[in-house]
Each structure stands twice: as structure tokens, then as C-alpha cells.
N, C-alpha and C positions, 0 to 999 in steps of 0.2 A: 414435426412442428408446422404448423399453418403459418399464412404471410403474417398475421396479426401477431404472433408469437415472436417471428423474426424481428418486426418492427419493433416491439418490445424491447428486446435484446439491444438492437442497436440505439435506441434512445436511452436505454438503462446505461449502456457501456458508455455514452457522450455524458450524462449525468455524473456518474460515477469518475470518469476522467476529469472533469471540473474540480469535482469535490475531493478527489484525492491529491491534485495539483496544489490546490489552496491550502488543504489543510490533512486530511486522510479519513480513512474508513468507507472509501467507496464500496469496497468489496463486501461491504456489510448489505449493501444493496444489492451487487449483481450476483452473490452466491445464493443467498435466499431465493432470488430470481429463477436463477438456473434449476434450483431445488424444485420450486414450486411449478416450473416447466416439464419436469418429470425426470431430471438428471439426479443421480443418486450422489451423496454428499461427496464422497471422495472424487466422483468424476467432476462434479461441479466444482471443486477445489481445483481440480487440474487446469479444467477447461478455462477457467477465470485467468489463469496464469497467462495467456498467449495476449488479451486485451492489456492487462497490466504491462506487459513489455513493451508493446506498441506504444501505449500510454506515456510511459516514461521516456522512451525515444523520443517521441514528439515534442513532450513537454522540456526535456534536454536542449532539444534544437531550437525550441521558441525562445528559451532562456537566453541562449546565446545570442539569437537575433535581438533581443531585448537589451543585450550589453552585458549580461549576467553569467559569467562563465564560471562554472562552479566545478569544471573537472578536476583542477589543482586542487582545490581546496577540500576534494571528497577522498584524496589519496592516501591520507593517514587511516582511515576506516574501511577502506575497500576490501583488504585482504582478510581481516578479521569478520566482516560481515558475509563474505563469499563463501568462506570456510563453514560458518554458523549457518549458512543458507543450505547448502548442501547437507550438512547432519540432518538440520529440521525436515528437508524434502524426503531423504533417504527413509527417516523414521516414520514419517507421517504417511508415506505411500505404501507402507505395508500393513496398514491397520484395515478394519472392516468398516464399511460405511456407518455402521451404529456406534461404534467406537469412536470414530471420527467427529459425529455429529454430538455425542456427549463430550467429546474432548474440547470441541469448538465451544460449546457454550460456557464450561468451565474457565477455560482460557480467557475468554472474554468477561467473566466477571472478575477475574484476576487482575486485568488491566483496565478496568473501570475507573479505580480510585486514582491511578496516576493521568488519566485523561481529562479529570475534570479540573486539572492544573492549567492555567495558560502560559504556555512556554515564553519565556523570555530571557534576556541577557541577563545574568545573576550577579556577574562580577566577582563571583566564587574563582578560587585558585582552579586553573586547570587541571584535568587529569593526570595522572602520571601515564606515561605508554602502557605498562600492563593492566592498568586499570580501564584504559580506554580501550585496550583490546578485548578485555573481557567483557565490558559493557557492549561494544558493539558485536561481539561474537553472538552473546544473548540474544540481542535484536536480530541479527541475520538468521539465527535457529528458529526464532518466533515466525519471522517472515519466510522463510523458507516452509515451514509447517503450515501456518494458518492466513497469513497474507494480511488477513482483516484488521484493520487497526494499527499496521505498522509504520503507517505514515505520521500518526499522531505520537507514537512512542517516539520515532525519530527525531521530532520537531521537539520533544521534550528533552531528549539526550542532547540534540545541537543547541537548544536555547541555554543547556546547563552549560555547554562549551563555550557560550559566549557569543554565538551568531545572532544576527538581527533576522526577523522572520522572514524578509525577501530570501536574502543570501540562504538561510536556513532551508526554505522551501525548494531553492535550486540544488543545493547539496542533497538534500532529500531525494529528489528525483532521480539523480544520478544512482546513488546508492540503491535504492530500490531498484532500478533497471538492472544493474550488476547482481543483486540478489535472485530477481527473478532470472534472468539469464542463466544463472546457475542452477536454479531447481526446475525450470522448465523441463530440460530434457530427462530429468528423473520422473517426471509424471509421463512424458511421452513413452518412454521406456516400459513404463507400467500399464501402458495402454489407459490411462486415467485423463484423457483428453479427447473431448468430442468435438472435431474439426471446423464443422459448420458453424454451432453456434460461438465457438472461440473466434472463428471469422469476423461474424457479425459483431460480436463485442469488440474485437481489435479495431474496425473501423469507428466505432462510436468511441471508444477508447481513445483511438488517436487523435480525432477532432477534439475531443475533451481536454486532454493533455495540454494540446497547442493551446486552445482557449485558457485554461487555468493559468497558463504561465504568462500569457499577456496582460490577464486580469490583474495577476499577482504583482508584476512589474511596475504595472501603471496604477494600480489600486494602492500598492504600497501595503501596510499593517493595517491602514483604517479598513481595508477590505477583507485581509487576511483573518483578521482576530473575529469578528462577526462570524465568518464562515467556520471558523474554527470552534466557536463557541455553539454554533448549531450542530456541528458534527459531532461534538462530544455530547450535548444532549440527546440527539437523536441514538447514540450509542448507549446512554444510558437509559432510555426508554426503552429501547430494544431489551436491554438486559432485564428491566423489570417486567417485562411483558405487556408493554403499552403500546407498541407498534408491532 
């Protein structure tokens, strides 16, 4: 990679870190970017995880500094998410690049319709513990395998559980951080991480995650909703071949 490629990766990570913290879907930018720069699909998928982890650690720290501590609120869903993430990462790390890229496209189509709904507290009865565990284990498996768009799916699930968008975003970054922490070693062991672009993405993602958390807490739902709408629209256009 030449210096321009490296700069593009760092700035792409910055943009994706902000998008992921405010809404989700930043990996829809960074995974294709890595592929365009020459990485095979499975290597791009693994390499992207290093930046995701740094982004969510930075966002969690920034949310705490802004007075939003989501660690305790995240505890009920962390175990099923972590277990699902391990299953998803182990499964996807064993497939070929061609199979991964086809699967990536099919799964994105499957999650398109749910992402068109804006997450909001519904007032519906809370899920029972078994249902909640099953839902978040499934989300963890998806995130462990593909990552892209998992933040939007998590916001939908947390909105259904009654969280306001600011709190849901803070919980989301903790959950994705744990999800990624479980999945990352699987890709590392399989040799599916290119560490130079991973490090550059991590720098951009880290700054983006911290900025996104500040924007979320200071801008509140009036900022998060438009960003979420743009993220969903971009995902839809990507799936329709318009981006």
C-alpha cells in the first residue's frame, strides 16, 4: 500500500468510527474499502475487527466521561452476545473468500428491512430472559461472523427493550466491544488479519469512536436519528447496487 492508501484507511476508519457510534453500519464502508485496496474478503473481514475493538473501547470511555455509564446496563446481554460471537466467528473463519463475499451480500439483504425501522422505545412488555438470551445470542452470532450493520440491529433490539437512543448507543458500544473482543482472536489464529492496515484503521476508528460518543451525548436523539436515517439509507442503496 502506498501513503495515499494508508491515509484513506485512516480517514475511512475515522468516518466509520463516528458512524458506528452514532448509529451503525460503518463496516459497510471499511470492509469494501479494504477489499478495494487489495485484501481478500475474509482477510478484510478479520482486519476490520481490530479497528472496531479500538473504536468501541474509545467510545465507551468517552460515554463515561460524558456521564453515560452503560457497563451495568449491558450485563444482562453480554454472555449470550459473547457466546453467539464465538460461534459466528468460528463458522465464518473457515469459509473461502468467494463463499464469504456471497454470504455477506445475502445477509445484508436479509437485514435490510429491519434496518428501515427507526428504533424507539415501544412500551411493549420486556422480553422474558430466555427470549432475550436467544435474541442477543443471534445478534452476537451475526456480529461475530459479519460485523457490518450489527450496530443498527442492536439499536433495534435495545429500542424494543425500552432504551432511549442515547442510552441504547452507550450500551451498544459496550456490547459490540465484547462481541469483537471474543471474535478477534479467532481471526488472528486463522491468519485473517493484516496488521498494518488494521493498525491504521484502529487509529481512525479510535478517534471516530470518541468523537461519536461526544456527539451522541451532546446532540442527543435530534442528532442520532438523522445519522441513523442516513446510515439505513446508505445500507439500502448499497444493497440495491446504487453505491
